[in-house]
N, C-alpha and C positions, 0 to 999 in steps of 0.2 A: 614554436609554441613551448610553453613550460618554463618561462623565465621566472615566474612567481606562481605560487600555489597557496591555497588556504581552504580549510574545511569550515563548514557551518552546518550543524545538524547532519542530515544525510546528503549533503551537497559538497562537491569539490569545485572550486573555481580555479581556472588555469589562465594566467595572464601571458599574453604574447605582444609585448610592446613594439616589436619590429614589424608586425603584420600590416599589410596595406589594406585599406578599407575604401571601397568605391574609387579605387585608383589613387587615393591620397597616400603619399609616402609616409610610412611609419606612424599612421594614425593610431595603431594598436587595437587590441581586441581582448576581451575576456569571455571565455566559454565556461558555462556552468553545467556540470554533469551530476546526475543522480547516482548515489552510491548505495548499494545494498549488500546483503550477505553473499550475493552471487557475483559481486564485483562492480565495476563502473559501467554504466550504460554507455553504448558506443556513440549515441547522438546527444549533443547538448540539449538541455531543457531551456536554456536561455543564452543569448549572445549579446554582449554589450560592445558596440563599436566605438572607436575614438572619434574625436571631433574631426569633421571633414571640411571645415572652412579653410584650413591651411594645414600643411604637413607638420609632422614631428610632434604631435601631442603625446604620443607614446603611452596611451591608455593601457593599463595592466602592468605598468612598471613595478607597482607595489600592490599587495593584497593583504587584507586581514579579514578573518571570519569569526563568527560567534553567534550567539542568540541574543536578540533584543526583544524584550517583552514576549519571549517564547517563540519568536519567529527567526528562522535562519536569515542572517544578515551578513553582507559583505561590504567592506569599504575598499574602493578601487582608486588607486592613485594614477594620475597622468602627469608624468614628470614635467612636460612642457605644455600642459593644457593652458587654455586662455580663459579660465574661470572668472578672474577679476582684472586681468591685464595681460598683455602680450607675453606669452611663454613663462608665466610665473607659477604654473602648476595648478592642477585641479584635483579634487577628491569627490567621489560619487558614492552615495550610500544606496545599496540595493537590498531591500527587504523582500524576501520571498514569502508567498502565501503557504501556510502549512497544508500538507496533503492529508486527506482523509484516509486513514489506514484501516 
């Protein structure tokens, strides 16, 4: 874990493109953690797993984070995802709901 990282607002995304998901080789995974003045929460608030139809999608190979319309947002890359064709790569946009503080 920790191949790629990105921040968006109070969240940290950690990409692990070599992780196995549901027994699928290197499907990849991204874990999103809440960050505060006390540090990083130990448990993720969200987990995105890679495609499980076939191995090697490598979700979490690349990450970018920022705010979109005031909401924490991450773009997650899957190096060999099958978004529009076999192994041509995929990108996923994750927009998180703002928390009431």
